[in-house]
C-alpha positions as a printed NumPy array, in Angstrom:
array([[ -0.856,  -8.668,  72.239],
       [  1.886, -10.284,  70.111],
       [  1.873, -10.428,  66.323],
       [  1.045, -14.165,  66.507],
       [ -2.059, -13.371,  68.546],
       [ -3.139, -10.639,  66.098],
       [ -2.832, -13.034,  63.13 ],
       [ -4.718, -15.713,  65.058],
       [ -7.568, -13.263,  65.743],
       [ -7.698, -12.224,  62.071],
       [ -7.675, -15.894,  61.083],
       [-10.649, -16.658,  63.318],
       [-12.59 , -13.62 ,  62.046],
       [-11.946, -14.606,  58.423],
       [-12.969, -18.22 ,  59.087],
       [-16.212, -17.116,  60.777],
       [-17.109, -14.816,  57.871],
       [-16.407, -17.568,  55.341],
       [-18.622, -20.008,  57.254],
       [-21.428, -17.408,  57.45 ],
       [-21.197, -16.77 ,  53.691],
       [-21.318, -20.539,  53.051],
       [-24.47 , -20.864,  55.193],
       [-26.112, -18.019,  53.228],
       [-25.2  , -19.79 ,  49.962],
       [-22.972, -17.009,  48.612],
       [-20.518, -19.536,  47.165],
       [-23.096, -21.798,  45.522],
       [-23.276, -20.287,  42.022],
       [-19.697, -19.157,  41.462],
       [-18.07 , -19.752,  38.05 ],
       [-16.244, -23.077,  38.027],
       [-18.321, -24.438,  40.928],
       [-17.577, -28.139,  41.403],
       [-14.591, -28.086,  39.052],
       [-10.961, -28.551,  40.123],
       [ -8.917, -25.403,  40.676],
       [ -6.261, -24.551,  38.114],
       [ -3.291, -23.668,  40.266],
       [ -0.134, -22.164,  38.787],
       [  3.105, -24.073,  39.252],
       [  5.297, -21.528,  40.969],
       [  7.84 , -23.985,  42.338],
       [ 10.55 , -22.341,  40.194],
       [  9.994, -18.982,  41.924],
       [ 11.809, -18.44 ,  45.241],
       [  9.373, -18.682,  48.118],
       [  9.955, -15.107,  49.298],
       [  9.084, -13.734,  45.815],
       [  5.952, -15.805,  45.091],
       [  3.452, -13.335,  46.515],
       [  5.015, -10.416,  44.622],
       [  5.05 , -12.426,  41.378],
       [  1.401, -13.392,  41.85 ],
       [  0.362,  -9.772,  42.485],
       [  2.238,  -8.608,  39.361],
       [  0.758, -11.43 ,  37.282],
       [ -2.781, -10.639,  38.448],
       [ -2.182,  -6.981,  37.551],
       [ -1.112,  -8.14 ,  34.065],
       [  2.404,  -6.787,  34.584],
       [  5.362,  -8.556,  33.043],
       [  9.062,  -8.064,  33.68 ],
       [ 10.656,  -5.879,  30.956],
       [ 12.388,  -8.868,  29.347],
       [  9.114, -10.764,  28.957],
       [  7.323,  -7.654,  27.654],
       [ 10.033,  -7.401,  25.001],
       [  9.732, -11.097,  24.077],
       [  5.971, -10.633,  23.777],
       [  6.512,  -7.636,  21.466],
       [  8.989,  -9.686,  19.382],
       [  6.447, -12.496,  18.944],
       [  3.709, -10.031,  17.992],
       [  5.98 ,  -8.389,  15.424],
       [  6.934, -11.775,  13.95 ],
       [  3.263, -12.708,  13.581],
       [  2.52 ,  -9.349,  11.964],
       [  5.409,  -9.823,   9.514],
       [  3.771, -12.946,   8.156],
       [  0.703, -10.944,   7.119],
       [  2.44 ,  -7.925,   5.548],
       [  2.519,  -7.92 ,   1.739],
       [  4.073,  -4.485,   1.091],
       [  7.863,  -4.878,   0.711],
       [  8.652,  -1.427,   2.128],
       [  6.548,  -2.011,   5.227],
       [  7.968,  -5.515,   5.63 ],
       [ 11.547,  -4.144,   5.525],
       [ 10.614,  -1.463,   8.092],
       [  9.14 ,  -4.088,  10.431],
       [ 12.174,  -6.371,   9.958],
       [ 14.422,  -3.509,  11.059],
       [ 12.172,  -2.94 ,  14.08 ],
       [ 12.177,  -6.658,  14.888],
       [ 15.959,  -6.849,  14.792],
       [ 16.217,  -3.779,  17.008],
       [ 13.927,  -5.487,  19.547],
       [ 15.99 ,  -8.695,  19.404],
       [ 19.218,  -6.716,  19.861],
       [ 17.666,  -4.869,  22.816],
       [ 16.596,  -8.185,  24.385],
       [ 20.058,  -9.662,  23.919],
       [ 21.64 ,  -6.616,  25.563],
       [ 19.322,  -6.922,  28.585],
       [ 20.355, -10.494,  29.248],
       [ 23.447, -11.5  ,  31.104],
       [ 23.913, -14.816,  29.323],
       [ 26.513, -16.202,  26.924],
       [ 26.283, -14.969,  23.343],
       [ 25.437, -18.501,  22.202],
       [ 22.103, -18.207,  24.055],
       [ 21.105, -14.958,  22.361],
       [ 18.05 , -14.69 ,  20.17 ],
       [ 18.802, -14.913,  16.442],
       [ 18.27 , -11.808,  14.391],
       [ 15.745, -12.447,  11.641],
       [ 16.929, -10.337,   8.74 ],
       [ 20.145, -12.147,   7.676],
       [ 18.456, -14.854,   5.577],
       [ 15.961, -12.41 ,   4.079],
       [ 18.637,  -9.951,   2.951],
       [ 20.891, -12.74 ,   1.671],
       [ 18.013, -14.142,  -0.394],
       [ 17.31 , -10.72 ,  -1.911],
       [ 20.952, -10.011,  -2.742],
       [ 22.253, -13.416,  -3.732],
       [ 19.193, -15.526,  -4.224],
       [ 20.081, -18.01 ,  -1.482],
       [ 20.594, -18.545,   2.229],
       [ 23.316, -16.72 ,   4.12 ],
       [ 26.638, -18.588,   3.859],
       [ 27.1  , -18.388,   7.635],
       [ 23.903, -20.38 ,   8.236],
       [ 24.842, -22.968,   5.586],
       [ 28.118, -23.815,   7.348],
       [ 26.4  , -24.574,  10.664]])
């Protein structure tokens, strides 16, 4: 028996079991019944990697770069709620370390790198205004 025949047999078995479950009404009260499916647009993912990406996504696994971006966003949100100056400075240092780490992981031009967040904050504390480098831009 060839591999095509094996897949055809499995296909028929699966189809028969689905039809039996439909007749028994096992699909009648599922969440989202009668509503359109929300399918992910994975056209940007190469066809041979789509299944692997879907498995990783369903397992709530992200590539290291995206995990780092997620941690950066979480830290930025947390910074907005911190009132203690010492803790805020500590978290700013951590945030800039994460941004530097992300920029080092990427193989893109420097102009595409994430901006570090502390320059304006430190310039405001020391000189009372924005960093001169950002004013020239």
